[in-house]
N, C-alpha and C positions, 0 to 999 in steps of 0.2 A: 828242427827236433820232432817228427812226426811223433804220434801215440805210443807204438811199438818202439821206436827206436828210446822214449821219455822215458817206458816205464823198464826197459834194460835197464837204463839207466842210472835209473833212481835205485833198480833192486841190487846193481854193481858195487852203487856207492854206500849202499846201507850195510852191505856185506863187508867191505872195507872197513868202514867206520868199528861197527862191532869186532871186528878181526886185530887191526890197528889202530881206535882211538880217533882216527880221522880220514876224513874225506880228500878221495883221489882229486888236485885241484881240474876245473873246466867240465866236470861230469856232472856239478845239477848249479841249478845259483846258485848263485853266493853267498845270501842270506840265510836261504834255506841250511846250507854247509854248516853258515855258523851257529844257526839256531840248532841242529841238530847236535855239534858239539857241544855245548850249552846245557842240551837235554841230556848226554849222558855224561856230563861233567857234574848233571844233581843229582846221579843216580837214578832214574831213571831208563828202563827196557821196556823197548817196542812192546814185549807180552807182557809186562808186570803186574801185577794189581798192581793201586791203589789206594792209596791210604784215605780213612774220611774226614781228614781234617779240612780239605782245601772246602767246604760248605760252610757259610759262618752261619752262626746262633741264630736263633730271632731277632733276639737283642742286640748283636752284633749290625746285623743284614739293617735293621731301624737307624742303629748309628750313622753306620754306613750311607743310606738315604739321609741320613737330617743334613749329611759333613757337605754327601753333593746336589744338595736340595737344586741350588743355579744352572748346575751343569744338564743337572736329568729335566727342570724346568723349560731350560731351552733347546733340549734334546726331543721333546717329546712332539714336539708339530711338523719339526721333519723327518722326524724315525714316523709318523702316522705317514707324510707326503711319500715317503722311501720306500713303508713299505706297500702301497697303492700299485707300484711300478713292480714289484715284483712277486704282489699277492695270486695264487695257483699256482709257483711254480714250486710248490717241494720245497719252502725255506723260509728263512724267519729274520727279523731284525734285532741290533742286539747292541746295547749303550753296555759297555762295563767303565770303572772308574781307572786310575791312574796305578789303583796294583791287581786289575785285572779282573775283579767285582762285578759278576754280572748285575746290572741294577735294574734291568725295563727289557722285558721281549715281548715282541709280537711278532706273532706266524700263526700261516695254515695248521688249521689245526689235526692235520694229518703228517705233519709232518715235526710238529712239534711230541706228537709221543714220541718218536725215534729220535729225539733231540735230548728227553726227559734219558732217555734211557746214558748216555753217555754227560749227563748234566751240566745241557746246555738251558740252567734253569736260574732265576733270582735267585740271589746269596751264593752258587759257587764261583770258584774261582776259578781263572784259566789262565795263569800266569806260566811260562815257560817249566820252572820247578817242577812247578804240580801235573800239566798236560804233556806237557817237552813240546813241539815244533805245532803251532796255529795261530791262524792270524790273526788273532787279539792280542796276546801273549807277544809272539813276535812281532805286530808290530808297534810295543810299548815297549820293546827291549831295543828296536831298532830306530824308532823313531820316527817312523816312517811308513805310507800305503805297502801291504803288504797281501798276495796271493798266497795262499796254501790248495792243494789238489791235491785230493783223492791220498795217495800212497808218499806223497811228500810231507803229511800231521808225519812226528814221530812217533805216535801210539799207533799200534797199527787199526786197538777201536776205533780210531777216528777215520779214517782210511775212507768211507762210505762219502765223507763231509767235501764239498766243497768252501772256502770260507776267503773273505776280501772283506779287509778290514784299513781305515786312515784314524792315524791320533786325531786328538781333537788336541791342540793350547790353549793354554791362559793367555789372558791380556800382557803375563809377563813373561811370555815364555815359557812359562816352565808346561810340563805335561797333565792336561786335568784327565785324560780318558780317551777311548777308543770306540766308533766307532762301524759298525762287522753289518757283514750279511752272508750267511751261513746258510747254507742249501743238500741238498744231494748232491754228489758227484755229479750223477749225467743230469743237470741240472746246470751245468757249468754255462754261465756265459762270457763273452770276453769285454763287453760294457759294465760288469757287475763294478770291480776294483773303481770308474771312472766314475760311475754312480757313490759309492760309498766315498770317496776322495771329495765330490762336492757337495755330498751332506756334510761333509765333517766341516768346508769354510764355510757354509751356510752357520753351524753351530757357533762356530769360532767369530762369525763374525758380530754373530745374537751377542753373544759373551762381552765380546769386548765394547762395544757398546754400553751394555747394559753397566759392567764395571766401570768402567770409564768417564761417568756422566758428570762427574764433577771436575772434569778435564777438558784444556781444549781440544777437536780430535780434527785430525785431518784425515776426509774421504779422497781417494787420488786413484787417477786412471787416466791413460796416455790421450782414451777421450771425454771429453765432458760428458757423452752419454751413457758412457760407462760405470759414472759416480751412482750409488746406489743398486746397482748388482753383484753378485755373488763376488764377481771378479774385480770387485774394488780396494784398493788397499786401506788401510784404516791404522792412524798412527795416533798415538794420546803426549799429549805436550802438559806437562808441567806450565803455571804461570811465569818462569823465568824464560823457557823458550827450552830444557831438557825432553828430550825423550822417554817415557816413562812407561810407555806401553804399545801392543803392534800385534794385528794379525801377521800368517806367517808372508802372505802376499807385499801388507807394505812392509816389512822388513826386506824383501825381496829387491821391489822396486825402488829403494833406497839401499840397496846395495850391503843392506844390516844381517849383525846376528842377533839372537838372543841376549848373548853375551854385551852386547852393544847397549840394550834397555837399559834407562839407568847413569849411562854413562857416557854420553851421546847429543850434545847441544844440536837443537836441529839444524843451526849455521852449517855444520860438519858434513851433514849430507845436503843440502839442499844451499843451492845461492842466495839465499835471504834470510833475512830476523826475522823474528818471531813479531817483531812490532810494525816491521815493512809487512808483512803479509797480513795482518787485523787491519792496515790504515788501506790496503790495496785492497781485499774481501769486503769494507765501510763502501768506502766508494763504489764497489760492481754490486752492492745489496744483495747478498747473500749469492750472487753463480757464480761456478767457477772461474779461479786466479791462475791464470800459467804460471806454474814454476820451473825451474831447470835446477838440476846434477849439477855437481859441479865438471863434470866431463861432456856439457851443453847439452843432453838427453834430457827433453822435454814430458812433463805430464802438468794435468790439470787437477786442483785441489781444491776443496770446497771447505771448507770451515763450519767445523759447528762449536756451539760454547754454551751445550744446555743449562748446566751448573755451575760453569764457569766465572771466575771471577777475573774480568776482563781489565782490569785495573791495577795496566802494566806502563808504568814513570815513563816509560821512551815513546810510551805509544802516545801522539796528539789526538789522534780519532777516539780513545779509549778516554784521553783526559777530558774530550768534549763531547762524551756522549751525553744527549738527555737524560737525567732521570725527575721522569715527572709520571703523574698517573696512565699518561698513554705508553710511557715507556714500561711500566708496570704489564701490561696489555700484552706488548712486543713481545712475545717471549721465543720466534723462531719463522716465523709462515710471512715467505717476503710478500704475497699477497696483504698480509694484515701491515705487513712492516709499511707498504705501501701506502696505507690508509694511515697509520697513524702519522707519516713522516708530512702526507701533505694536508692533515688538518691540523697537526701542530704550526707548519704555517703560516696559517689564517688565522690561527688563534688572538684573539683581540684585535684583531681586524674589524671591517665595517663587512664583509663579505657572508654572506646569509650561507651554511654548510646543507647539504642532501645529500643524505646516506643512504644509501641502497643496500637491499640484502634481505633475503627469503629470513620468512619469522620465524626467531628464533637464535639469528646470530649472534646476537649482541648487542642490538645498533642500539639500546637506551645505555646499556654499559659502557659502549664507543662514545656516546656522546655526553654522559657524565665524565670520563676521563677528559674530555676535551676541552670543558666546561673548568675543570679542577688542575688543567695545566695552564690555563690563558691568565687575562689580571680580572676579571670579574668572578675569579674560583672563594674567595669571600663572601659574595653576595650569592640571592637565593639561585636555586637551579629547581626550574619548576617543569616538570612533567606533563604533559598530558596525551592521552589516547585518543585518538578522534574515532578509532571505531568502537572504542566502548565506550562513548558517551551515547545514551540517549538523545535522537535527534531534536526534541522537543524539549530539553536542559541544555544541550551545547553553546544557544546562543549565549544563554547566560552563564553558565556555566563558565564562559571565555572572558566576555566584554560584562558582565556583572550587573547588577540593576540596582535602583535607587528606589527607596523605603516605599514598601506597597506599589511596588509596579506591576505584581498582577497577583492572582490570589493565591496563597501559601509562598508568598515570599515574605522573608525575614524583616523582621519587624526595622531593623535598623540598617535594611539592605547590603549589596554584598562588593566589594570590589571586582570582583574578577580575577582568573588567573593571570590577565595581561600585566595588568596591574600588581599582580604579587610579583612577578617576574623584572619589575623594574628596577636595575641598577645589575641585573645578573643575567641569566641566560634561559628563553625560552624553547624546551622541544617539544614539538609537536609527532608524537608517533604516530604512524600510519594516516600523514596525511593526505594520503590518495582518498580514502575514505570520509573525508570528511564531504555534507553536504554543497551542494554549489552555492546557495545562499549565504552561507557560513563564510564561503570563500572570498563572496565580493564583498563581503564586513572585513577578514581579515587582508586581504590588498588594501582596504581602506587605511587600514591603521598602522599598514604595514610605508606608504605612501605619506601617509600625513604624520605618523608619529604621536598620534592620538587616541582613546580610546575615551566616546562614550558610550555608558551606559543606559540597559534598557529601559524604557520608562522616563527620559529626556535626563538632563542636568546635565552642569557645563563636561565639556572635552577636559580629557587630563593628558596630559604626555608622560609618553612613556621611552623609556630609554631599553632594550636589550638582545643582546648578542640571540640570533636565530640560528637554529638547528633544526631538520625536519628528516622524518626518516620513513621509508613506503618498502614495503615487497612490491610495488605495481610499477609498470613500465609508464611515467609521468607523463614522458614525449608522445609515447602513444595515447595513453589516458587523453589526453591535451588536444589530439587528430583528431579522436572522437568527436571532441566535446562535451566529453562528462568530467573534464576539470581544465579549470580556468587556464586557456596558455599564457594570458602576464601574470597572472600569480604562479604559473609555471616559471618565468625569469624571472620572476622575481626571488622567487626562495633557492632558485639555483646559481649563488655564486659559484662554488665547487661541490661536484659533486664524489663522494667515496664509492666505491664497491665493499663491504665485506665479504668474504669468502665463506660459503656453506663449509660445512664442519665437514663434509666427505671433499672436501678440497683444497685443507689443510694442510702441512706435510709437517707439522709440529705437535702432531697427537698425542703422543706421548708426554710431551713437557705441559702440552694445554691439562693432560687428565692427572699430573702431578699438581697442578696448581689448582685446581681445583679440590683436589680429595685435600692438599693445605688446607685452605679454606672450609671445608664440609669438617676437617677432622683436626682442630687445632691445639688440641692435646696430647694426640695420640698422629706415629705415622704412619699413615694406610698405601698401598699402595696393590697393583693389579698384578693378577700372575700371569707371566710372560703370554703363554701363550690364551691365554682367554683375552690379554690388550692388544697380543694380532688378531685376532676374530671380530673383536670390538671394533677396530679399527679398520676395517672393511663394509661395517653396515654404514647405511646409508643415508641414517639419522635423520628424514625427515621433518622432525622438531629442533635438529642441528643443539645450540650447546644447554637448550632448555632443558631441551630433551634428555641427552646423556647428563647434564647438572644431574635433575632430578632422578634418575636412575642410580648414578655413584650416590646420590642422598637417602635412594632406599638398601642399595646393598650396604654402604658402610653403617647401617642400622640395622642387616642381620648380621654383623658379629659377633662374634663370645667376647666378651672382653679379654680372652687371652688371646684373637687372631687378630692378625694385620696386614694379610694377605685376602684380597677381593679374591674367592674363584668359582666356577660357577654354580657353584652350593648356593653361591648369595646371592643369582640373579632373579628378578621377577619372573615370572615362570613364562608370561607368554614371551617375554623378551627371549631365555633363553629356547622356546622353542625355534622364533624368527632364527637365531643364529647355528642351531642346529639345519635347517629347512635349509638355509643356504648354502650351508658347508656342504651339505650328502650332494645335491646336485654338482658341484664346482668338483668336489672328488670326482665324482664317475665319468666328467667331463676328461679329466687329465690324470685316470689310473690305469690308461690301459693297458694291457700289457708290454714288454718291455721289445722297443721297437730292436728290428733284427739286422739294421743297419744304421752305419753314421748319416746315410742321408734321411736315412725315417726320422732319429733320432731327432736331427736338427730342422725335420719339419714340424715335425710333433713338438718340438719349445716354442717355434719361431709362433706355431697357431697361438700355444696356450701363452705366449707372452700378448700376442695379440688380441685376444679375448679378453683377458684379464686388465689391460688397457683399453680396453672399448673403440680400436680400431687406433689408436694415438699414435705414431708412428713413431714417435721421438719418445714415449714414455716405454712402448712397447723395445726397442732400442736400449735404451737404459738398462733394463729389466734382464738381458739375453746380453750386457757389455761388449753392447759392437757398437760401430758407428752407423749410422740410418742411413749413409750410399749403403752400408755393406748388407744390411736389414734390406734395402732396396732391391739389389742383386740376386740379391738370396730368394728374394720373392719373386723374382723373372726367371726365375732357375724350373 
């Protein structure tokens, strides 16, 4: 239907509605027709005056904002991204709650002035009974994405608008609100409804994850690379295997409706029980597992259990899960889990452990956990930072000395750190910085299992488990001759690599763990949008730097505050985050592409840049397979 015939049909349908109280079938979109009938039934007239009761007072608005804190917090970063896509197009992005009260808006200054004339501002109600047919109110009434263009608005005063809105669903299937793009009808774009629908999905996914932290979650997709993308399905499960929450995609994938939540066991949706799924997930070390619907359709599922208790009586893997110091550090990252699993296997065996990782990743914390998880846990754990000791003191510090061995020595002598570790564990941090002369003496101790103090004296037997750590590549150092190759092979019984903070995928769980340790008497948490921004920071100092920042931010909280936000950050970090954020936004916020091919190309380019050229990661972000991405790159 062309624009002329469409306008004519709208005029005829409106006239018929006002004269007979109904619309002629087939003349206009049925959802618009239903909304017009509801508007008329509410006592509205297309040219009628509006009352002043549709705007919340200051107190009511503050109460509404407080009640919708989670919705607003998770929507704001998505709204900011969405607004960058439509900037300078005479439009605005709007978030409304489930009662169609406007909570937050972003828009072009020139259009905001026009919008205020029709009360498109925070606090205004856009329920159909107040404003007639409009994208926000009608989307909530229909519980589906809706576009209302020009004269499709019931009130003539809103006819200059073109609006697209999509509802936002909570994990329990109830409506939480709606996200909308409204603009000048002359700026109508065919992709706008798709943009708001995608934005609603992004918000829903964030809300489901945030509200279901204490539940077991399944992240689903037809392709393993699609898990983690906006197109993934998310299902929340109780400990006894009942489906208690989901996003709309997850419900669709499992052929369920919101009414099925809380009333459907997982085994009714999938050809598998929860304990079997957990056992398979345990065997595959956090990788997606294949699951099947009862009709034979296959999906991939990744299990997350951030705060859930997995003590399920019928699950052998849950019963046999280790409960030791290493397990307390293993909070979800697969690389870290691999390191703990390997280290646990050699704990208590005469196999030296070499921990490799950047400065600040937690090498000493990991080494201490290995010690506490082994049979020597009751004996001493002696940690020595080889990079921190002056070269002229390291020999005496390590090997000890006899009385009067040198000027300034203690009268009674010193047994040395190696002998202090007898029966327990010796941890040599940054062993790559140990002087060559000390490397020779250490090698002799490891070979003979005896220590001879400086100044002479009888050799003393020592017995300790050895753990070393370094940020250097010792194999390369040995090839260069700056580290003894025979010592390298002596200390390298097993090497484990600890991931840098920027490489870990358990950033949120790690944050919560650190905050719990720093604030044992209070429940402190990060604002969701700040958490998302911090997770993208490179953190060159890794966990040490991040923990220090969280300690400072916690100290900045007032006694009545529990949420760390931008205002609590050190100024230098806030400036860094802002400096990183702005160029990124500029790169991805070009004007809306004029056709689907350009939109696809833009999305692929952004995904590749965000993934630093990693094809698999980019495909996961886009929700497509690697093969599909390769094909699109070749077009």
